[in-house]
N, C-alpha and C positions, 0 to 999 in steps of 0.2 A: 567200529570206527574210530580213527582216533580224534582226540580232542580238536585237533588244528584243521583238521578235514572238515569236522562240522563246523569249525568257525567260518570257513572258508566258504563252505556253500551257503551258509547263512548271510554272509556280507554279498554274496554274488547276487541272492534272491534280493535282498534290500538295495543294493544298489540297482538290480534291473526294474524293482518297483519305483524306486527316486526318478530314474532316467523316463520311463514309459507308464507313468500312473494313468494319465489322460487316456493313452492310446488304449492301455488294458481295459478300462472302463468304456471307451466307446466299441471295441470290440465284444465286449460283454454286452451293450446295449444292442450292438447290431444282431449276436446271435439269437438276444431273446427275440427282438423283433421279428427275425426271421422265422423263429419258431411259432410266434403266433401270427404269424402269415400264413403258415402252414395248416394249423390247427383250426384258426378262423380268419379265413381271409375279410380283409376290409380296406379300403381304401386310405384310412387313418393310418393302420400300421403301414402301408408301404409310403405312406410320407415320414413315417418316424425312421424305417429303415434308411432309406434314401437321405433324409438329413443327419443322421448319424455316421452314413457312410462318407457324405461331403464333409462333414465335422474330422472324422479318421483322415481323410484324404489331404485335407487343410493343414493338419497338425505333421503328418509325413511329410509333405512339402515344404513346409518351412523347416522344418528340422534335419532333412535328411537330401533332398533332391534340388530344391529352390536355387540355391547358389550355385550348384553345377550347371543347371539348364540354362539360368542365366546367363554365365560364362560362355557355355559353347553356344547359344545363339548371338550374343554379341560379335563373338569371335568368327563366325559363320557369317554374319550378316555385313559388318565392317573389316573390310579386307585391306584396305589402306587409307592412309590419310585421318586427319583428324575430324570425324564426325559428333560432335560433341552433344548436338542436339539428339539426334538419332541413338547415339548412347546413354544421354537423359533418359529419352521415353522408354529405351528397353529396361534399364534399370528398373524405372518407376513401374511399368509393367509386371515385371517378374517379380519385385520385390513387396510391392504394394497391392496393385490391383490384383492379380490372381488371388492371393491368399484372402483378401477381402472379397474377393466375389465367392470362394470357397466357403466362408464363413459366413456371408449373408446368406447364400445357398442353404448350407447346412440348417441355420437356425430358421430361416424363412419355412423350410420345409416342416421342420419339427412344431413350428407354431400353426403352419397349417394344417398338420394334424392334430392338433389340440382343439383349433377352432371348428372344424369340421365334424 
């Protein structure tokens, strides 16, 4: 393998890690929780699994598809005219409430798994 190809592969791995380090950590935690659920099923592990799943969904929502879903919904709800209040509510709902709800559900389930 040529040196420039090695550098390119390492650079790709490094930028992938920088871009997705939290997602990679959450996938590892989800996999570990799922493995433990199979080996020794407990309610606590189900809460951990679901909590990490919600946190991964929140990460992906904010990073990749939240804005597109927001724009698509606003364009389909508001067909004509200026409905500023409705548009403002939908923007807040999709950009603030959904991410916060997913984050709260994720950490709430993980905390519930710790407490129980």
